[in-house]
Every structure is written in structure tokens, then in C-alpha cells.
FIPAVEX-29796 format. One line per field, with one value per residue (C-alpha): residue number from 1; residue in three letters; x, y, z. Coordinates in pm, 1 decimal, padded with zeros to 6 digits. Layout:
REM FIPAVEX-29796
nr = (NUM, ...) .
rest = (ALA, ...) .
x = (X, ...) .
y = (Y, ...) .
z = (Z, ...) .
END
This chain:
REM FIPAVEX-29796
nr = (1, 2, 3, 4, 5, 6, 7, 8, 9, 10, 11, 12, 13, 14, 15, 16, 17, 18, 19, 20, 21, 22, 23, 24, 25, 26, 27, 28, 29, 30, 31, 32, 33, 34, 35, 36, 37, 38, 39, 40, 41, 42, 43, 44, 45, 46, 47, 48, 49, 50, 51, 52, 53, 54, 55, 56, 57, 58, 59, 60, 61, 62, 63, 64, 65, 66, 67, 68, 69, 70, 71, 72, 73, 74, 75, 76, 77, 78, 79, 80, 81, 82, 83, 84, 85, 86, 87, 88, 89, 90, 91, 92, 93, 94, 95, 96, 97, 98, 99, 100, 101, 102, 103, 104, 105, 106, 107, 108, 109, 110, 111, 112, 113, 114, 115, 116, 117, 118, 119, 120, 121, 122, 123, 124, 125, 126, 127, 128, 129, 130, 131, 132, 133, 134, 135, 136, 137, 138, 139, 140, 141, 142, 143, 144, 145, 146, 147, 148, 149, 150, 151, 152, 153, 154, 155, 156, 157, 158, 159, 160, 161, 162, 163, 164, 165, 166, 167, 168, 169, 170, 171, 172, 173, 174, 175, 176, 177, 178, 179, 180, 181, 182, 183, 184, 185, 186, 187, 188, 189, 190, 191, 192, 193, 194, 195, 196, 197, 198, 199, 200, 201, 202, 203, 204, 205, 206, 207, 208, 209, 210, 211, 212, 213, 214, 215, 216, 217, 218, 219, 220, 221, 222, 223, 224, 225, 226, 227, 228, 229, 230, 231, 232, 233, 234, 235, 236, 237, 238, 239, 240, 241, 242, 243, 244, 245, 246, 247, 248, 249, 250, 251, 252, 253, 254, 255, 256, 257, 258, 259, 260, 261, 262, 263, 264, 265, 266, 267, 268, 269, 270, 271, 272, 273, 274, 275, 276, 277, 278, 279, 280, 281, 282, 283, 284, 285, 286, 287, 288, 289, 290, 291, 292, 293, 294, 295, 296, 297, 298, 299, 300, 301, 302, 303, 304, 305, 306, 307, 308, 309, 310, 311, 312, 313, 314, 315, 316, 317, 318, 319, 320, 321, 322, 323, 324, 325, 326, 327, 328, 329, 330, 331, 332, 333, 334, 335, 336, 337, 338, 339, 340, 341, 342, 343, 344, 345, 346, 347, 348, 349, 350, 351, 352, 353, 354, 355, 356, 357, 358, 359, 360, 361, 362, 363, 364, 365, 366, 367, 368, 369, 370, 371, 372, 373) .
rest = (MET, LYS, LYS, ALA, PHE, LEU, TYR, GLY, ILE, LYS, PRO, ALA, ILE, ALA, ILE, LEU, LEU, LEU, GLN, VAL, SER, SER, SER, ALA, LEU, ALA, PHE, THR, LEU, ILE, GLU, ILE, PRO, ASP, SER, ASP, THR, ALA, PRO, SER, SER, SER, ILE, THR, GLU, SER, THR, THR, PHE, ASN, SER, GLN, LEU, GLN, PRO, VAL, LEU, SER, ALA, ILE, GLN, SER, HIS, ILE, LEU, ASP, SER, ARG, ARG, ASN, LYS, LYS, THR, GLU, LYS, SER, ALA, GLN, GLN, GLY, ASN, VAL, LEU, ALA, SER, ASN, GLY, TYR, ALA, GLU, THR, MET, SER, ASP, ALA, TYR, PHE, ILE, LYS, VAL, SER, SER, HIS, ASP, SER, ASN, SER, SER, GLY, ASN, SER, ARG, SER, LEU, TRP, LEU, ASN, SER, THR, PHE, THR, SER, PHE, ASP, ASN, ASP, PHE, SER, ARG, THR, LYS, TYR, ASP, GLY, GLY, MET, GLN, MET, LEU, LEU, VAL, GLY, PHE, ASP, TYR, THR, LEU, ALA, ASP, ARG, TYR, ILE, PHE, GLY, VAL, ALA, VAL, SER, TYR, GLU, ALA, SER, ASP, ILE, ASP, THR, ALA, PHE, ASN, THR, GLY, ASN, GLN, GLU, THR, ASP, GLY, PHE, SER, ILE, ASN, PRO, TYR, PHE, ALA, TYR, LEU, ILE, SER, ASP, THR, TRP, SER, VAL, ASP, LEU, SER, ILE, GLY, PHE, GLY, ASP, PHE, ASP, THR, ASP, GLN, TYR, ARG, SER, VAL, GLY, ALA, ILE, ASP, PRO, GLY, PRO, PRO, VAL, GLY, ILE, VAL, ALA, ASP, THR, VAL, ASP, SER, ASN, PHE, SER, SER, ASP, ARG, ASP, PHE, VAL, ALA, SER, ASN, LEU, THR, TYR, SER, THR, PRO, ARG, GLY, ASN, TRP, TYR, LEU, THR, GLY, TRP, LEU, GLY, PHE, LEU, LEU, ALA, ASN, LYS, ASP, GLN, ASP, SER, TYR, THR, GLU, SER, ASP, SER, THR, GLU, ILE, LYS, GLY, ASP, ASP, LEU, ASP, THR, GLU, ARG, TRP, SER, LEU, GLY, GLY, GLU, ALA, ALA, TYR, GLY, GLN, ASP, ALA, SER, GLU, THR, TYR, VAL, SER, LEU, ILE, TYR, GLU, LYS, ASP, ASN, ASP, ARG, ASN, GLU, ILE, GLU, PHE, ALA, THR, GLY, GLU, GLN, PRO, ALA, ASN, ASP, ASP, ASP, SER, MET, LEU, LEU, SER, ILE, GLY, TRP, ARG, TYR, TYR, GLY, GLY, ASP, LEU, VAL, ALA, ASN, ILE, GLU, PHE, SER, SER, ARG, GLN, GLY, ALA, ASP, ASP, LEU, THR, GLU, ASN, THR, ILE, SER, SER, THR, LEU, ARG, ILE, ASP, LEU) .
x = (02567.4, 02308.1, 02351.1, 02385.1, 02050.7, 01892.6, 02058.8, 01895.9, 01553.6, 01487.0, 01486.0, 01258.3, 01013.6, 01035.4, 00947.0, 00655.7, 00518.1, 00538.9, 00303.7, 00035.6, 00006.7, -00036.6, -00326.2, -00367.5, -00577.1, -00728.4, -01058.9, -01333.6, -01667.8, -02006.0, -02260.7, -02616.0, -02951.5, -03137.7, -03066.5, -03422.6, -03434.6, -03087.9, -02980.1, -02818.4, -02503.1, -02438.6, -02384.5, -02275.5, -01999.5, -01829.0, -01874.8, -01795.9, -01504.2, -01245.2, -01475.9, -01507.4, -01056.2, -01010.6, -01076.8, -00835.8, -00543.7, -00562.8, -00559.7, -00290.5, -00068.4, -00178.5, -00052.3, 00276.9, 00345.0, 00285.6, 00441.5, 00797.1, 00740.7, 00608.0, 00634.6, 00671.5, 00584.6, 00541.2, 00886.0, 00967.1, 01078.8, 01136.4, 01516.6, 01551.5, 01697.6, 01410.2, 01081.1, 00955.2, 01160.2, 01141.3, 01406.2, 01310.1, 01440.1, 01545.2, 01384.7, 01088.2, 01088.9, 01144.8, 01389.4, 01676.3, 01615.3, 01945.6, 02131.8, 01924.4, 02144.2, 01967.1, 01827.9, 02059.9, 02257.1, 01935.9, 01706.0, 01661.7, 01557.7, 01204.4, 00848.2, 00506.5, 00166.4, -00204.0, -00436.5, -00775.4, -00953.0, -01348.7, -01416.4, -01764.9, -01746.2, -02074.9, -02098.7, -02376.7, -02426.5, -02628.4, -02597.0, -03005.7, -02912.9, -02711.6, -02846.5, -02781.3, -02707.0, -02514.6, -02271.4, -02019.9, -01908.6, -01536.5, -01362.6, -01031.1, -00794.5, -00433.6, -00075.0, 00246.2, 00578.6, 00896.3, 01196.3, 01569.6, 01405.1, 01388.9, 01142.5, 00748.9, 00595.1, 00183.2, -00183.0, -00470.4, -00817.1, -01171.9, -01516.3, -01700.1, -02024.4, -02239.6, -02597.5, -02706.8, -03025.3, -03035.4, -03264.1, -03204.8, -03418.7, -03624.0, -03420.1, -03161.5, -02790.3, -02685.6, -02302.6, -02098.4, -01773.1, -01429.7, -01107.3, -00740.1, -00435.6, -00081.7, 00137.3, 00510.3, 00720.9, 01128.8, 01321.3, 01541.2, 01742.2, 01667.9, 01408.8, 01316.3, 01100.8, 00892.2, 00582.1, 00382.3, 00036.1, -00188.4, -00550.9, -00799.5, -01186.9, -01462.0, -01836.6, -02222.6, -02445.0, -02838.0, -03004.4, -03350.3, -03500.1, -03870.9, -04049.1, -04404.7, -04636.4, -05037.1, -05272.8, -05538.6, -05787.4, -06067.4, -05970.1, -05686.0, -05407.4, -05042.8, -04835.5, -04485.8, -04344.4, -03982.7, -03692.5, -03471.9, -03123.4, -02794.6, -02437.2, -02089.1, -01791.9, -01425.1, -01157.6, -00800.0, -00535.6, -00161.8, -00084.0, 00286.1, 00388.9, 00761.2, 00751.1, 00965.4, 00920.9, 01126.3, 01119.9, 01110.1, 01107.6, 00800.2, 00647.6, 00673.0, 00662.9, 00593.4, 00512.7, 00470.8, 00409.9, 00149.0, 00036.2, -00263.2, -00395.6, -00718.5, -00965.6, -01316.1, -01469.6, -01871.1, -02034.9, -02336.6, -02669.9, -03069.9, -03281.1, -03616.5, -03810.5, -03544.3, -03307.5, -02958.2, -02714.1, -02357.1, -02070.2, -01884.0, -01500.5, -01383.2, -01035.2, -00837.4, -00494.0, -00428.2, -00121.1, -00142.5, 00079.3, -00034.5, 00150.0, 00092.4, 00194.0, 00199.0, 00216.2, 00336.7, 00321.8, 00354.2, 00231.3, 00006.8, -00011.3, -00273.7, -00214.8, -00361.0, -00251.2, -00378.5, -00374.0, -00421.9, -00541.1, -00534.2, -00669.1, -00499.9, -00761.4, -01133.8, -01485.4, -01647.5, -02022.6, -02221.7, -02594.0, -02716.4, -02855.9, -02912.2, -02710.4, -02385.3, -02213.9, -01889.0, -01699.6, -01389.7, -01063.6, -00866.7, -00986.8, -00842.2, -00869.7, -00838.2, -00794.5, -00761.7, -00679.2, -00532.9, -00261.8, -00184.0, 00111.1, 00121.8, 00304.9, 00255.0, -00050.0, -00111.3, -00427.3, -00568.7, -00910.6, -00934.4, -01196.4, -01149.1, -01353.8, -01290.3, -01236.7, -01280.0, -01552.6, -01796.2, -02112.4, -01947.9, -01948.4, -01783.0, -01648.2, -01492.6, -01451.9, -01178.3, -01034.3, -00757.3, -00619.9, -00247.5, -00115.1, 00234.9, 00264.9) .
y = (-00322.8, -00465.3, -00787.3, -00845.6, -00684.7, -00944.1, -01210.8, -01122.1, -01012.8, -01339.4, -01591.8, -01315.9, -01332.8, -01691.5, -01677.1, -01441.2, -01649.6, -01931.5, -01780.0, -01664.1, -02034.9, -02126.0, -02340.9, -02253.2, -01955.1, -01702.6, -01587.0, -01405.1, -01612.1, -01413.2, -01598.6, -01509.8, -01699.3, -01597.7, -01374.5, -01278.8, -01023.4, -00951.4, -00598.3, -00506.6, -00443.7, -00764.7, -00944.3, -00679.8, -00499.9, -00847.8, -00957.6, -00627.0, -00534.2, -00580.8, -00425.7, -00119.0, -00116.8, -00218.3, 00121.5, 00353.4, 00076.2, 00037.5, 00401.0, 00470.9, 00167.2, 00283.4, 00658.8, 00543.0, 00311.1, 00560.4, 00838.6, 00606.3, 00598.3, 00927.7, 01068.6, 01409.5, 01415.2, 01139.0, 01011.9, 00820.8, 01015.9, 00682.0, 00677.8, 00372.8, 00545.0, 00788.6, 00790.9, 01051.5, 01208.7, 01603.8, 01539.5, 01408.0, 01084.0, 01077.0, 00715.5, 00571.9, 00291.3, 00204.6, -00052.9, 00201.7, 00350.8, 00289.8, 00499.6, 00789.0, 01013.5, 01152.2, 01491.9, 01815.2, 02010.8, 02306.5, 02049.9, 01990.9, 01605.4, 01768.6, 01765.4, 01778.2, 01641.7, 01668.1, 01401.5, 01289.6, 00976.0, 00817.6, 00463.4, 00282.3, -00091.5, -00279.5, -00591.9, -00888.4, -01151.9, -01438.6, -01704.6, -01690.4, -01630.2, -01351.0, -01192.6, -00822.2, -00594.8, -00262.0, -00035.2, 00215.2, 00558.6, 00662.2, 01013.3, 01113.4, 01384.9, 01294.7, 01529.9, 01445.2, 01570.1, 01404.8, 01417.0, 01355.0, 01108.6, 00857.7, 00937.5, 01000.4, 01151.2, 01222.7, 01227.8, 01122.4, 01203.6, 01031.2, 01051.4, 00707.0, 00674.7, 00310.4, 00182.6, -00183.1, -00364.6, -00603.2, -00897.7, -01116.2, -00892.7, -00722.6, -00396.6, -00128.5, -00017.9, 00353.9, 00443.2, 00736.8, 00924.4, 01042.4, 00877.1, 01022.8, 00818.3, 00902.0, 00740.5, 00707.5, 00508.5, 00454.3, 00379.6, 00095.0, -00010.2, 00089.3, -00212.5, -00212.1, -00037.9, -00066.9, 00212.0, 00212.0, 00369.8, 00411.5, 00523.2, 00658.2, 00666.8, 00792.2, 00689.8, 00712.3, 00389.5, 00461.2, 00101.0, -00041.1, -00435.1, -00518.7, -00753.8, -00896.6, -00707.9, -00768.8, -00523.8, -00538.4, -00425.6, -00477.4, -00698.6, -00856.5, -00905.2, -00907.2, -00622.5, -00517.1, -00293.6, -00135.8, -00137.7, 00132.2, 00203.9, 00422.5, 00406.1, 00542.9, 00333.8, 00388.8, 00226.0, 00199.8, 00025.3, -00008.0, -00140.5, -00214.8, -00325.8, -00466.5, -00400.9, -00511.9, -00356.7, -00398.8, -00250.4, -00525.1, -00361.7, -00223.2, -00422.8, -00312.5, -00604.7, -00528.4, -00771.4, -00707.5, -00860.1, -00692.1, -00688.9, -00509.7, -00499.9, -00345.8, -00284.7, -00145.4, -00070.0, -00006.8, 00145.5, 00013.4, 00114.7, 00057.2, -00038.4, 00125.9, -00161.4, -00135.3, -00404.5, -00340.2, -00454.0, -00462.7, -00302.0, -00482.0, -00502.9, -00633.2, -00739.1, -00838.4, -00974.5, -00976.2, -01130.9, -01048.9, -01155.2, -00945.1, -00907.8, -00694.0, -00669.1, -00339.2, -00293.6, 00091.9, 00273.2, 00639.6, 00826.9, 00527.0, 00192.4, -00051.1, -00361.9, -00652.7, -00744.3, -01023.7, -01022.1, -01306.2, -01231.4, -01486.7, -01391.5, -01503.0, -01283.8, -01286.8, -01250.0, -01548.1, -01607.6, -01868.4, -01947.0, -02150.5, -02451.1, -02514.6, -02427.6, -02220.9, -01946.8, -02026.2, -01775.5, -01787.8, -01681.6, -01619.8, -01465.2, -01330.7, -00992.2, -00948.6, -00599.7, -00447.4, -00061.6, 00200.3, 00500.2, 00785.3, 01025.1, 01369.1, 01659.7, 01734.0, 01508.8, 01121.8, 01005.8, 00601.4, 00441.0, 00086.4, -00211.6, -00502.6, -00777.8, -01028.8, -01394.6, -01737.4, -01592.9, -01824.1, -01611.6, -01243.4, -01058.5, -00774.6, -00547.1, -00172.0, 00099.9, 00348.5, 00639.2, 00863.4, 01222.3, 01337.5, 01674.0, 01776.6, 02112.2) .
z = (-00236.9, -00524.6, -00540.5, -00137.1, -00144.0, -00422.1, -00191.7, 00130.5, -00009.8, -00210.3, 00116.9, 00262.1, -00009.3, 00023.4, 00385.9, 00328.0, 00029.6, 00339.5, 00547.9, 00274.8, 00207.5, 00537.4, 00648.6, 00996.0, 00935.9, 01215.7, 01188.1, 01391.6, 01429.6, 01342.8, 01475.5, 01326.9, 01469.1, 01137.2, 00873.6, 00827.4, 01172.5, 01161.1, 01126.3, 00771.8, 00884.0, 01064.9, 00779.3, 00503.3, 00709.8, 00712.0, 00372.8, 00232.0, 00377.4, 00158.4, -00082.4, 00073.2, 00152.9, -00216.5, -00408.0, -00150.6, -00137.3, -00539.4, -00611.3, -00422.2, -00514.3, -00872.7, -00852.1, -00716.3, -01004.5, -01206.5, -01026.9, -01098.0, -01442.4, -01540.1, -01859.0, -01953.6, -02330.5, -02572.5, -02496.4, -02206.0, -01939.9, -01680.6, -01607.3, -01377.5, -01136.0, -01032.2, -00848.0, -01055.0, -01288.2, -01420.5, -01719.0, -02080.9, -02298.7, -02629.9, -02669.9, -02737.9, -02518.8, -02144.8, -02231.0, -02285.4, -01971.9, -01872.8, -02121.5, -01991.2, -01760.5, -01468.4, -01449.3, -01580.2, -01357.6, -01354.4, -01176.4, -00811.4, -00816.7, -00653.3, -00763.1, -00670.6, -00806.4, -00775.4, -00826.9, -00858.9, -00879.3, -00897.8, -00838.4, -00860.0, -00719.0, -00725.8, -00556.1, -00543.9, -00279.1, -00445.4, -00127.0, -00008.7, 00334.8, 00321.4, -00065.0, -00117.4, -00410.9, -00390.4, -00457.7, -00390.1, -00489.3, -00384.7, -00470.6, -00388.3, -00371.3, -00349.9, -00330.5, -00289.5, -00280.1, -00470.7, -00314.7, -00395.9, -00701.2, -00439.8, -00181.7, -00219.1, 00086.9, 00022.5, 00164.3, -00033.2, 00157.9, 00066.3, 00016.9, 00052.5, 00014.0, -00064.0, -00068.7, -00042.4, -00083.2, 00166.3, 00017.0, 00329.3, 00552.8, 00298.0, 00425.9, 00289.7, 00420.8, 00333.7, 00448.9, 00416.4, 00537.9, 00519.2, 00527.7, 00529.1, 00391.4, 00450.9, 00220.5, 00137.2, -00119.6, -00147.2, -00449.1, -00379.8, -00683.9, -01055.1, -01048.9, -00694.0, -00464.7, -00131.9, -00060.7, 00302.6, 00315.2, 00598.4, 00660.4, 00904.9, 00841.6, 01026.3, 00881.7, 00963.4, 00832.0, 00814.7, 00812.3, 00841.2, 00801.9, 00731.0, 00991.3, 01002.5, 01228.6, 01291.5, 01143.1, 01390.8, 01082.8, 01041.4, 00926.5, 01076.4, 00879.9, 00895.9, 00714.6, 00681.8, 00921.5, 00904.6, 01234.5, 01131.8, 01322.2, 01246.2, 01420.3, 01362.3, 01255.1, 01252.3, 00997.1, 01008.7, 00773.4, 00714.9, 00378.3, 00245.0, -00108.3, -00227.5, -00589.1, -00888.9, -01236.3, -01532.9, -01920.8, -02215.1, -02503.7, -02573.3, -02258.7, -01915.4, -01637.2, -01249.3, -00997.3, -00638.9, -00299.1, -00073.3, 00284.1, 00467.2, 00793.2, 00894.5, 01130.8, 01149.7, 01512.4, 01517.6, 01777.8, 01948.4, 01903.2, 01963.5, 01672.0, 01691.2, 01830.6, 02154.1, 02026.9, 02137.4, 01924.6, 02054.6, 01923.6, 01667.7, 01614.4, 01210.3, 01148.0, 00859.3, 00746.6, 00388.6, 00177.8, -00202.3, -00495.7, -00824.9, -01136.0, -01442.0, -01794.4, -02004.1, -02353.6, -02446.3, -02782.6, -02810.3, -02493.5, -02395.6, -02266.1, -02205.3, -01949.6, -01769.0, -01412.7, -01171.6, -00822.7, -00566.7, -00215.6, 00049.2, 00393.0, 00715.8, 00950.3, 00832.0, 00930.6, 00888.4, 00913.9, 01064.8, 01110.7, 01436.6, 01169.5, 00800.1, 00504.0, 00611.1, 00347.9, 00178.1, 00358.0, 00096.0, 00225.3, -00084.3, -00474.3, -00740.7, -00863.7, -01272.5, -01434.9, -01738.5, -01816.7, -02005.8, -01945.2, -02117.4, -02033.3, -02175.7, -02049.3, -01720.0, -01710.8, -01670.1, -01767.0, -01642.3, -01652.5, -01530.5, -01495.2, -01248.6, -01167.5, -00847.3, -00947.4, -00762.7, -00442.9, -00435.7, -00318.2, -00399.9, -00746.4, -00727.0, -01025.8, -01011.7, -01287.7, -01204.8, -01342.9, -01237.5, -01343.2, -01202.3, -01287.5, -01211.4, -01045.3) .
END
């Protein structure tokens, strides 16, 4: 059965990788006559869409991977055939997980956990016609239930707030809102697992841009005036990962293939100068291929990961004339982190940086605390 699964999954992965590398990419063109007079969201929403999604996706995926390798004491409790172990191991290294028996006769194989995540992301666009810088803070609370060692059912609720100074129109944009994100994971075998998460969010945005206005004086002159606006938006996504993990002595190696389909629907609105802005619909379809190498000792481990991301359906900005932004369709996310496993508590802190995007700089620091109930 296991061999049949492996023989079946390899061609499937090959097909998916061919889709990732395909040059026939779809995109949505966002035409902007002049960034100086454009509302802030016309540029920031499309270029930061992935940056806004990444904290939620990373927090849920990281929690699922931690749950799969739950450690109850300073000794490893990873048993190879369970998602979240309720038992205790007698070896220091995950390399011997195959030798560890499953739960004792008094264990039901069910467990519950509560987890908290705080993430701050800073992003900076340095292309002159789309230049902005800002940050986003996310607070997330999650609860899940592990059933029969192989299934995780959970839900995470997040509050997100961003503040962006938009130099291209001498303005600012502030957005906040909530999202609810159910997730599910299934352990296929000792090394393979699959997870699925979906999200539904509701957000409000306040923004302004500066324009030149004539001051009748005396003396007559030109002064800066502001144009205000606000609007609501809905966001939804579905994401899935096929993950392979294996121990190698004190090392624990993980690789995964991921897929994301997301949409953000913005309402139409009218600016304070009576300019009518039509609603917008942002879409993204992204494949990712990632790997992590973790080195464990006693109750903690240090890890580094690298994720390659490819957008098959992206949002491109185009100006009527002049120099154009890069509109990158791929980039890499490099991360380094540290995990601590102590009794019924797991802690994690991670720093990540986006690489390979010509116009965008993105850095994130994230911390997670999980308590087994």
C-alpha cells in the first residue's frame, strides 16, 4: 500500500512542478494614468496582497508541522505514525522514532491545543512611481483537536492592521479587519502528510492622498490639500500543502509542495473631491516549493528554510507612459528560526526575508506559543 502510494504520488508531483514552471501565466492588468493622483489602494493593494496573506498562511502551516512533531518532555515524543503524540519517547533523537511504540492502552489518541501567534511584517517598495513603506501587525488565536492520531481539525481567528505611507501620492493608507481560518491536516504515512486551510476576512480601509490646490491669497499660491476616502473589502483563500518529513540523526528534514488560490473583492467608493472609484477584484494563484532543515538538541532546535513561490495568476500595474514597475511573478522566502519543546508547551520564533523581488523588500518576525490542553 505504501509503495503504491509513493509510485502514485511521484508522477503527480512531477505534473505539478511542470505547471509551476509553465511560461503561460495569467495576469490581471491594472492600468494607472498617473500615480501622483491615484488613490493609495490602487497600487498598494495589488503589490502587498501576497505580503498580507503570508503571515496567516505561515502561522497555520508552522503550527501544523509543530503539532506533527509534538514533544512532551525534553525527549522526543515524535512517534512517526502520529500527528500529535500523547505518549512519551525514550530516545533523544527523532532518528529512532520508528522504534517507539504508539500510545499506551490508557491513551485515546485524542488531544486539544490552544495557540497564539504574533507577526509583524515590514514592506518597502523602492520604485519611484509606486514608492511606499509601511508595516502590518497580525494577532492570531487558534484552537484544534487531534483525532485518532491522524487528523487535526482546527480554526484560527486573526486580527490584522496595516499602516502604509504612500510616497507616490504623498498620502497614507490604514487597513484593519478580522479573518476566520478553519484548517485540517491528515497524516498519510510515517513521512507524508497533507493539510488544507481556508480563510474568510472582512476589512476596512481609510486613506488619503495629497494634491495641489490654489490658495487665492493674498498672496496667491499653491498649497497642499488632501483627498480622503474609505472602503470595505472581503478576502478569501484556500491553501494546501503536501509535506514530506524525515529524521536524520539530530537533523529533521522537511519539504513541501504548496498551492494557494486567493481573492480580494474591494467595494466601489467616492473620494472627498467627488472622484468615483470603481470596485476592484484582485486574484492570485500561487505555487510554492519549500524545504526546511532543523537541527535539534535536548528540548530545542534551530532551523532554516527556503521557499520558492511562483504566481500563475497575478496583478500587474501598468502606467500609460514612462518607466514601468518590475511586476515580478516569482520570489523566494528565506527564514531562520528556533523552536522550544517543553512539556505541554511549544514556543517558536522566526525571522524571514523575501528575496528576488526587484521593487519590494519584505521582512517578517513571528512568534508562536502553543499549549496542550
